[in-house]
C-alpha positions as CSV (number, residue, x, y, z in Angstrom):
1,M,-62.0,-32.1,-69.0
2,K,-58.3,-31.7,-69.8
3,T,-55.9,-33.4,-67.5
4,Q,-53.0,-31.6,-65.9
5,C,-49.5,-32.2,-67.2
6,V,-46.3,-32.4,-65.1
7,E,-43.4,-30.5,-66.8
8,M,-39.9,-31.7,-66.1
9,N,-36.4,-31.1,-67.5
10,G,-34.2,-33.8,-68.8
11,R,-31.4,-34.8,-71.2
12,V,-31.8,-37.0,-74.3
13,T,-29.7,-40.2,-73.8
14,L,-30.8,-42.4,-76.7
15,I,-32.6,-41.9,-80.1
16,L,-34.9,-44.8,-81.0
17,P,-36.8,-45.6,-84.2
18,N,-40.1,-43.9,-85.1
19,A,-39.2,-40.6,-83.5
20,N,-39.0,-42.0,-80.0
21,Y,-36.4,-40.9,-77.4
22,R,-35.0,-42.0,-74.1
23,V,-34.8,-39.0,-71.7
24,K,-33.1,-39.0,-68.3
25,V,-35.2,-36.8,-66.1
26,D,-33.4,-34.7,-63.6
27,A,-36.0,-34.7,-60.9
28,I,-36.7,-38.4,-60.6
29,E,-33.4,-39.9,-61.8
30,K,-35.2,-42.3,-64.2
31,E,-35.2,-42.7,-68.0
32,V,-38.5,-42.0,-69.6
33,L,-39.7,-43.1,-73.1
34,C,-40.7,-39.9,-75.0
35,Y,-42.1,-38.9,-78.4
36,L,-42.0,-35.5,-80.1
37,A,-44.8,-33.0,-79.7
38,G,-46.8,-32.1,-82.8
39,K,-45.3,-28.7,-83.4
40,M,-41.7,-30.1,-83.1
41,A,-42.4,-32.9,-85.6
42,K,-44.2,-30.5,-88.0
43,N,-41.3,-28.1,-88.0
44,F,-38.7,-30.9,-88.3
45,I,-37.0,-30.1,-84.9
46,K,-35.1,-33.2,-83.9
47,P,-33.2,-33.3,-80.6
48,T,-29.8,-35.1,-80.6
49,V,-28.1,-37.1,-77.9
50,G,-27.1,-34.8,-75.0
51,D,-29.7,-32.0,-75.7
52,S,-31.5,-30.6,-72.8
53,V,-35.3,-30.8,-73.2
54,T,-38.6,-30.1,-71.4
55,I,-41.0,-33.0,-71.3
56,E,-44.7,-33.2,-70.3
57,M,-45.9,-36.2,-68.5
58,S,-49.2,-37.4,-67.1
59,P,-49.3,-37.5,-63.3
60,T,-50.7,-41.1,-63.5
61,D,-48.0,-42.6,-65.7
62,L,-44.5,-41.4,-65.1
63,T,-42.9,-43.8,-67.6
64,K,-44.0,-42.0,-70.8
65,G,-43.8,-38.4,-71.9
66,R,-43.9,-35.9,-74.7
67,I,-40.9,-33.7,-75.6
68,S,-42.4,-30.2,-75.8
69,R,-39.3,-28.0,-76.1
70,R,-35.6,-28.2,-76.8
71,K,-33.3,-25.9,-74.9
């Protein structure tokens, strides 16, 4: 059974090594550690600092997420 994802909008604040990012989420006013979704990494789409992104998070762990889309 596939778990439900929570989608939120945020802004990239810091680029970390190994394609990790710090994203400040608008809804919860926290910074979340995120990685790139498979299609973004495959197509070499790299967000920069200040980009608005959509992230998917598990409802059980709101400290980690996956960047699914750059706006």
